[in-house]
N, C-alpha and C positions, 0 to 999 in steps of 0.2 A: 442481935435484935433485927427482926424482919421489918421491912418497910410496910407502911399501911397502904396496901394496894388491894383492890377487889379480887376475890377468887371467883372464877367462873365455875358454875356448876356443870362440869363436863367430865366424861369418863377419861381415864388416862389413855393417851394415844400411844401407838407403838414407838414413835420418836421419843416421847417423854420417858417411857419405860427403858429404852435403850440408853438414853443420855444419863439417866440416874443409875443405870447398871454400871456404866463406865465410871461414874463418880464413886460408886460404892466399891468397885474393884480397886481403884486407886487408893481410896481412904482405908481400905481394909488390908492392903498389902503390908506384910510384916516389915519389909525393908523401909518403905516410905513412912509408915506410921512411927518407926523408930527415929525419924529425922526431925520431928516437930515441924512438919511442912505447913506453911500458910496456904491452905486450900481455898480456892475460889471456884464456884461452880454455878453461879446465877440462881441462887436459892431465894432471892429476895432480900438478902442481907445488904446493908449499905456499903460494906467493903467490897462487894462483888465488882464494882466499877473502878476500883482503885488499881492502878498499875503497880508493878513490883517496886519496892524500895529496899534500900540496904537493910533496914530493920525488919522487913518481912521475909527476908531470905532464910532458908530456902523457900521458894514461892512456886506454886503450881496452880494454874487456872485452866479450866476447860470451858470452851464456848461453842455453842451450836453455830454451824455455818451452813450456807445453802448447798444443797446437793441435787441430784437428779432423781426422777421417779419414772418408772415405765411398767408396762404390763409384763409379768413373768409368765403367767398362764391365764386361762379364762377366769380363774378365781383368786389369783394372787397378783399383787402389785409389788414390784421390787422398789424399795425406797432406800436410796443411798444417803444415809445420815453422816455428814462430815462433822467431825468435832475438832476444833482447833485446840492445840495444847501449847501452853506457854509456861516455861520454867525459867527461874532465875536463881543464881547463886551469888553470894557476896564475895567480893575480891576479883582478882584477875587471873586465877589459876584455871586454865582451860580444862585440866584434868577433872576438876570438880564438876564443871558443866557437863562434860562428856559422861561422867559416871552418874550424875543425876538423871540425865536424859536416858541413859541405859537402864537405870532403875525403873523409870516410867515405862519404857518399852517392855522390860521384863515383867512388870506388874500386869501389863495388858496381854503379854504373850509369855506366860510363866514357863520356867524350865523344870521345876520339880513336879513330879507326878501328882502329889496331893494338891498343890495349888492349882495345877492345870485342871483337875477335876472340878475344883471349886469354881474357878473362873468360867469353865465351859458350862457348868450347871447354871450359873448366873446368866450367862449369855443366852442359853437356850430358853430360860424363863422369860427373857426380854425379847424373844423372837429374832435374835441376831444370828444370821446364818453364816456370816463370814466377816472378819475384820482385816483391814489392810492398813499398815502404817504407810501413808502416802507421801509424807514430806518431813524432812528435818531441816532446821535452819539455825545457824548460830550467829551471835552478834554480841555487842557489848554496850554498856551505858555508863556514863560518868555523871554523878550527881553534882549539884552546884557546890557542894562542900568538898568535892574531889574524891568522894567515895566511889569505888568501882564495883560494877556488877556485870556478870556475864549472863546473857539471855539466849535461850533457844526457843524457837517456835516451829511447830510442825502440825501435822494433822493425822488423824486416824479416820478411816472411812468404814462405817458399819453398813453392811448389806442386810436389810430387813426384808423379810417376805411377809407381807401383810395380807390377810384374807380380805378380799373385796367381792363378796357374793353379788 
């Protein structure tokens, strides 16, 4: 259920289209969708603000982060949209975390020709000219009940070329 917040009567910006494109790529990935992942992507749902718990693993949240913007040409602005990615798995088996992070990376940068065409088509529609995985990070968490989770956090940078006449 979405929170009761006002919706502004504005057209979709390039950043919004690109962020939702990444969300859709991850949610539609055949490997990730088979895992029953708890997705969080700032849709207005109350659970968007909740950190991962043992019960919500496997957990994946994407969050917009600040990036840079600059002129690319007289009619295009290069907007670097940085998206934070956080994943968590239950337990303390690092292999599970590495494999989950690898599945996220593969969803964004597919290896199969058919999925690559699908993802590139989605990215083109969202004006994403290039994507770069910019950081990986691994860590762990122990709950008050002694339950263990492994957590990875990283970023993907999307380069958007926005028409600015």
